[in-house]
N, C-alpha and C positions, 0 to 999 in steps of 0.2 A: 921448880919454878922459883925464881928469885923473889925475895920479899919486896913488896911495893913500897915506894917512898910515900907513905901516907900521912896526910895532915889530919884526917878524920880519925876519931876514936872508934875502932872496930874490934870484933873478937879476933883472937889469934887465927892465922891462916891454917894452922894445923888442927884446929878444933873440929869437933864433929858437928856438921850442920844441923843434925837432928836435935841437938841440944838447944838450938836457937830458933829454928824455923821448921815448919811443916811444908814439905813440897807436895802440892796437890797434883792430880793427874791432868788438870786443865791446861791445855797447851795454848800459848799465846802466839807462838811463831816457831818456825823451824828452818834451819839452814843446813849447809853441808856438814859442818862439824859440831853444831850446837842446836839444842832445842830450848825454848824459853817457856817456863811454866809459871803458874800462879803459886806463890808461896804465902805463908801466914806466919807473922812474928809471934812466937809462943808467949812472949812477955806482954806485948801490947795489943795483939790481935790485928795489927795492921797488915793489910794485904801488900805483897811485894811481887816483883818479877824476878824469877830465878833462872839464870842462864846456865845450863848444864853443858859444859864443853867436853867433848870426847877427845882427850889429849892425844890418842893414837892417830887421829885424823888431822891434827894440826901440823902443817908442813914446817913452819918456823915457830918454835916456842918463844923466841925473843919477840916476835910480833905480838903475841898474846901478853907477854910480860910488859911490853911497851904500853899496850892499851890499859892494863891494870894500873901501871905507874901513873899514867896521865889521869885516869878517872879518880884515882885515890888522892890526887893533889889539887883537884879543882872543886870549886863550890860556887855555883852561880844559879840564880833563879830560872834561867833559860837553858840550862844544861841538865840532862837527866843525871841524877846523883847515884853513886854507888854506896851501898850500905855495908857490905861485908864481902869477904872472899874466903872460900874454904877449899883447900887444895888436898886432893887425895891422889893415890897412885894412878888411877884411871880417869878420874873426872875432876874438872875444875868447876866449882860452883861460884858464880858471880851474882850477888844479890843486889838488885837495883830497885829504885822507886818504881811503883806501878803507875803507868800512864793510862788512867782509866778512859781517857777520851779516844785512845787509839791513834791511827794515822790522821794527819791533818787533811789529806785529800778526801778521806771518807766523810768528814764533817762538811767540807766544801760542797761535795756533790749532793749532799742531802738538803742543802739550803735552797730555797726558792730563788734567792738572789745573793750575789756576792759582789761587793763594791770595791772601788779603788781604795776607800778608807780601810776596809778590811785587809787588803793586800799590803797597804802601807804599815799597818799595825804589825802584821806578820814579819815584814822586812825589818821594822824597828827592833823587834825582839831578837830576831836572828842576828842582827848587826851588834846589838848589845852583848850577846853571847860571844860573837867573834872578836869584838874589841877586847873583851876580857881575856880570851884565849890568846890572841895575838900579842897582847902585852906581856904574856907569860911565855912567849916563844913557842906556842903550840899551833900547828897548822892541821886543820881537820882532814883535808884532802879527799873527802867523799861527800860533799854537800849535795843533797838531792831531796826531792819531795818526800820520798819514803823515810828519810831520816829526821823528819819533823813530826814530833808526836804532841798530843794534846793532854794537858793535865786533867781536864774534866770534859765530860761529854757536853756538847752543845755550846762550848766556848771556843775562843781562839787564843788561849794562853798556851804558847808553844814551848817545847823544850827540844834541844838538839841532842840526837842520840847517835850511837854507833861510832865509836872512836877506834875501830879496828885498823884503820889506815892512817891514823893520826901520827904526827911526828914532831919531835922537839926541834926547833929551829934556833940556831945560835948566831945567825948571820952568814954562815957558810951555805951556799946554794945546795938545795936538795936536788937529787938526780933521779930517783926512782920514778918511773912512769906508772902511775896508778890512778884510781878513781873510776867513775862511771862515765862511759864514752860521751853521752850527750851533754854532760855537765863539765867535762874536763877543759882546762884552760890551754890555750896554744903554747904557753911557756912550758907546760909539762910535756907536750908533744914534740917540741923543738929539740929537746935533749941538751939544752945549754944551761940547765939549772934553773931553779925557781924558789920562791919563798911564799909568805902568807898571802900575797896578792892573788894566788890561784883560787883561794876561797872566795874572793870577791867577784871573780868572773862567774863562779857558780851561783852566787847570789843574784847576779844579773840574769842568768839563765832561769833561775827560779822565779824571779819577778816577771819575766817575759811569759813564763808558763802560767803563773797565777792570773795574769791579766788576759790571757787568750786561750788557754788550754792547748796551745801548740808549742813546739820547740823552735828556737831560733835557727838551729842547724840540725838537719835530719837527712839521712841517706840510707840506701839499702845495704851498704857495706861500710865497715869501719874505716877503710882506706879513703873512701870518698867523703865520709863524715869528717875525718880528721883534716882533709884538704880544705873543706869548707870552714872549719873552725880556725885553722891557721890563717886563712884569707880574711876571716872576720867581717865579711860584708853583711851588715845587719839589714834585714828587710822587715818592714811592718806588714805582716800578713793580713790580707783582707778576707772577710769583713771584720774579723775579730778586733783589729786595731783601729778601725775607722773612727770609733768614738772614744778611744783612750786619750787622756789629756796629754798635752805637750810636756807638762812637768814630769809625768811618769816616764814618758819616753826619754826625757833628758837624763833621768837617773839611770835607766837601762844603758844608755849610750856611755855614761861615765863608768859603768861597771864592765860591760862587754866591750872592752878596749884591748886591742891586741898588744899594746905596749904596757907591760906591768908597772913601769915607773909612773905612767900617767893614769893608771886605773885608780879609782877612788878607794880609800880605805874604809873600814867599818865605821870609824869615828866620823869620817866625812859624810858617809851615807846617812848616818843618824841625824846629821845636821842639815840634810838636803831639804829645801822648802816643801817639797811634795810629802816627805815623810813627816815633817814637823807640823804642817798646818794646811797645805793646799789640796791634799787628797780629799775628794768629795764622796758623798753617798750615792753617786751615780753608779748604777749596776754595770758590770762588764757585759760583754756580748753573751747572748743567751746560749750559744753553743759551747761556752767555756767548760761547763761542768761535764758535758759528754766527752769533750776533748780530754779532760783529766782522767775520766774512766778509761778511755782508750790507751792513754799514755801509761797509766798504772798497770793495765793488763799486759801491755807489751813489755814493760819493765820486768814484771814478775815472770813472764814467759822466758825472757832473756836470761834471768837469774837461774831459773830452773834448768834451762838448757846448759848453762855453764856448770851447774852442780852435777848434772848427768855425765858431762865429759870427764869430770874428776873421778867419778866412781869406777 
């Protein structure tokens, strides 16, 4: 594994993780080639998240190296930070800050009410992170509800996670088709090249979901879903959007725009009147939380099915 271009002061990659951290049996999450466990900093007692990557299951080592390089070079309050990397023959240990609040959607569904102002604050934080990343030529490429984590339980202070598909962008169009189908931008699907604007389409999808518990584009097959995304005909689904403000809808339209050159940037979204001051304490439709539960369950089932195909 190539050494990461790191700005942060970290232990040597070749050091023994046991000298610095205790990795507990407590599992936070599991994927095809990695498991995330709770760790404890032996010097400070701070709890951390430790991602144990089975290197034999990683198809492209450069993808993993790319993620490490990006995480090691960024530092922003709305991005999950990497604390250390330990590289062994069989396992790569990536030590991250522990997000005690878990996934954003879990907090939302527990709340009795969720308001437009809540959604606006989430979008503001996400766009602050994206403005920082895009300024540094980093495209996330996999923005979705599951990748927004909470720093503390009961709050809405979010951090962006999972940079496994992230890519450095130097002005030359990216070509690789990747991302999560429901959130992917039409410019990715068209195969003509794309840039940071694909992340902003995904922000628009996220905002649509946060205000309704429904997806702007959904279909039984990927082929039909992609046809709908490329067409980009936005429909305000009833009854969830019946009471949503025109200002919130305006921001969604500026983000879910099939023309990437016209799509609003992260900096522009932060300055949108709805984000800055017009979002109110009016609760979104009462079916939104149940809709989020359904979407999350479907997403996890889809991920599990994909993992089984790889095995």
